FIVEXKOL-147079 format. One record per residue (C-alpha): x, y, z; residue in one letter. Coordinates in pm, whole numbers, padded with zeros to 5 digits, always signed. Example, Ala and Ser with C-alpha at 12.3 -4.5 7.8 and 13.67 -1.06 7.14 Angstrom:
REM residues 2
+01230-00450+00780A;+01367-00106+00714S;
This chain:
REM residues 89
+11486+11003+10367M;+11632+11343+10338K;+11483+11677+10446V;+11545+12029+10264T;+11434+12341+10453L;+11228+12611+10292G;+11213+12738+09938E;+11545+12509+09862D;+11328+12195+09878G;+11050+12312+09634L;+11243+12122+09356S;+11292+11797+09541K;+10997+11650+09386T;+10926+11346+09146W;+10700+11566+08944Q;+10638+11920+08907D;+10810+12173+09159D;+10603+12230+09489F;+10434+12552+09506P;+10583+12813+09745N;+10230+12872+09939T;+09912+12677+09923I;+09590+12723+10108Y;+09564+12580+10471C;+09344+12262+10465C;+09193+12380+10827Y;+09113+12757+10789C;+09196+12820+10416H;+09456+13082+10509G;+09797+13096+10345E;+10031+12818+10434A;+10422+12880+10362R;+10669+12602+10292I;+10844+12469+10591G;+11045+12157+10444F;+11042+11895+10182V;+11098+11527+10279A;+11227+11320+09985H;+11358+10994+09910E;+11539+10839+09627G;+11611+11148+09431L;+11962+11248+09297D;+12053+10871+09259G;+12044+10830+09631E;+12088+10468+09739K;+11906+10430+10082L;+12001+10145+10304K;+11645+10156+10484E;+11328+10085+10330K;+11110+10335+10145F;+10779+10463+10248V;+10604+10262+09980C;+10743+09943+10158D;+10554+10020+10481L;+10216+09921+10364H;+10073+09736+10072P;+09878+09941+09801N;+09542+09742+09786E;+09344+09980+09583G;+09033+10196+09706K;+09005+10198+10077G;+09363+10092+10119S;+09566+10332+09902Y;+09933+10364+09963W;+10249+10487+09768F;+10360+10257+09509H;+10712+10422+09454D;+10954+10686+09616C;+10781+10989+09735C;+10861+11345+09809A;+10618+11540+10062V;+10612+11925+10106A;+10494+12047+10456V;+10341+12388+10485Y;+10263+12588+10807F;+09971+12834+10812C;+10019+13200+10874R;+09707+13214+11067N;+09662+12883+11268C;+10036+12742+11222L;+09863+12397+11148R;+10055+12189+10886P;+09903+12102+10536T;+10100+11872+10334A;+10135+11796+09938L;+10293+11461+09827S;+10386+11297+09494N;+10575+10979+09375Q;+10833+10855+09122G;
């Protein structure tokens, strides 16, 4: 797992780029990008397990990632609580 700070991480994704800001899931204020944690991008060969290896994906009620993932973490300008977006390969 690698971490990229700020706007430099917005393109570290398995799908479309992450947005620069999103709505806070707590107070609905503006949340700004803090960092993106990503795995398996850029041909990285990891010696450790992937997040998808931590739990089985058993469907509804027990969903889990099925592939490498990227997680963007945002912090709210009003309450400073974190809100996250994720995607997978």
